[in-house]
C-alpha positions in Angstrom: 58.7 102.0 29.6 61.2 99.9 31.7 64.5 101.0 32.6 67.6 99.2 34.5 71.3 100.2 34.8 71.3 102.5 31.8 69.0 101.1 29.1 65.3 101.8 29.0 62.6 99.7 27.1 59.9 101.2 25.3 57.1 99.1 23.5 54.5 100.4 20.4 51.6 98.7 18.8 52.3 98.2 15.1 49.9 96.7 12.2 52.4 94.4 10.2 50.4 94.1 6.3 51.8 90.9 4.4 49.4 91.7 1.5 51.7 89.0 -1.3 51.1 86.1 1.3 47.4 87.4 2.7 48.6 88.2 6.3 47.8 91.1 8.2 49.0 91.0 12.4 49.2 93.2 14.8 52.4 93.3 16.7 54.1 94.8 20.2 57.5 96.6 18.6 60.2 96.9 21.3 62.8 99.7 21.1 66.0 99.2 23.6 67.6 102.4 24.6 71.5 101.6 25.8 72.6 104.9 27.4 76.0 103.5 28.3 79.1 104.6 27.2 79.7 100.7 26.8 78.5 97.6 25.5 76.0 95.7 27.3 74.5 92.4 26.4 70.8 92.4 27.7 68.4 89.7 28.7 65.0 89.1 29.6 62.0 86.6 29.5 58.9 87.3 27.9 55.9 86.2 29.5 52.9 86.8 27.0 49.3 86.6 28.3 46.7 85.4 25.8 43.4 85.7 26.3 43.9 86.1 30.1 46.0 82.9 30.4 49.8 83.3 30.9 51.6 80.7 28.4 54.9 81.2 29.2 55.2 82.1 32.6 56.0 78.9 34.1 57.7 77.7 30.5 61.5 77.1 30.7 61.8 77.2 27.1 64.4 79.0 25.4 61.8 80.6 22.9 60.8 82.8 25.4 63.8 84.3 26.4 65.5 87.1 24.4 69.4 88.3 24.9 71.0 90.8 22.3 74.2 92.7 22.4 73.4 96.7 22.2 76.7 99.0 20.9 77.3 101.8 23.5 74.7 104.8 23.4 72.9 102.9 20.2 69.3 102.0 19.8 67.4 99.3 18.9 63.9 98.4 17.3 61.5 95.4 16.9 60.1 95.5 13.1 57.8 93.7 11.3 59.8 91.7 9.2 62.4 90.9 11.4 62.0 88.4 14.8 64.8 89.5 16.4 63.1 89.0 19.5 62.0 92.9 19.8 58.5 92.4 18.8 55.7 90.2 20.3 52.6 88.6 18.6 49.6 90.0 19.5 46.6 88.9 17.3 45.9 88.1 13.7 43.8 91.4 12.5 42.1 89.8 9.0 40.5 86.5 11.2 37.8 86.2 13.8 37.5 83.9 16.9 41.3 83.8 17.3 43.6 84.3 20.3 44.6 87.4 21.3 47.1 89.4 23.6 45.9 90.3 26.7 49.0 91.4 28.6 52.8 90.7 28.8 55.5 91.5 30.8 59.2 91.3 30.3 60.9 89.8 33.3 64.3 88.5 34.5 65.9 91.5 32.8 69.7 91.7 33.2 71.9 94.1 32.0 75.9 92.9 31.5 78.7 94.6 30.4 81.3 93.6 27.1 84.2 94.7 28.2 
């Protein structure tokens, strides 16, 4: 769990099965709680290691940066169905010899009050 300026970020592993399309993936789903009595803009960068190699640590690509608005005293949760920045691909569950997430970290975390 990460906490900063009234924001808590937690994570859970989730198997996400799409039987219609035959895909079975594992994701890290992030949950964000804003305990502040005001809305905030939360932003962070996702550093992702696949097979022990960090593919995004030196990247400046915006695809690794998440920016979300969270209402006062509310919570947001990543889901299998919605790629809103609160999920991280881990691995394919129904394929062998594919790259796998071996580590991740959220860095450059900022929390700004929305006035």
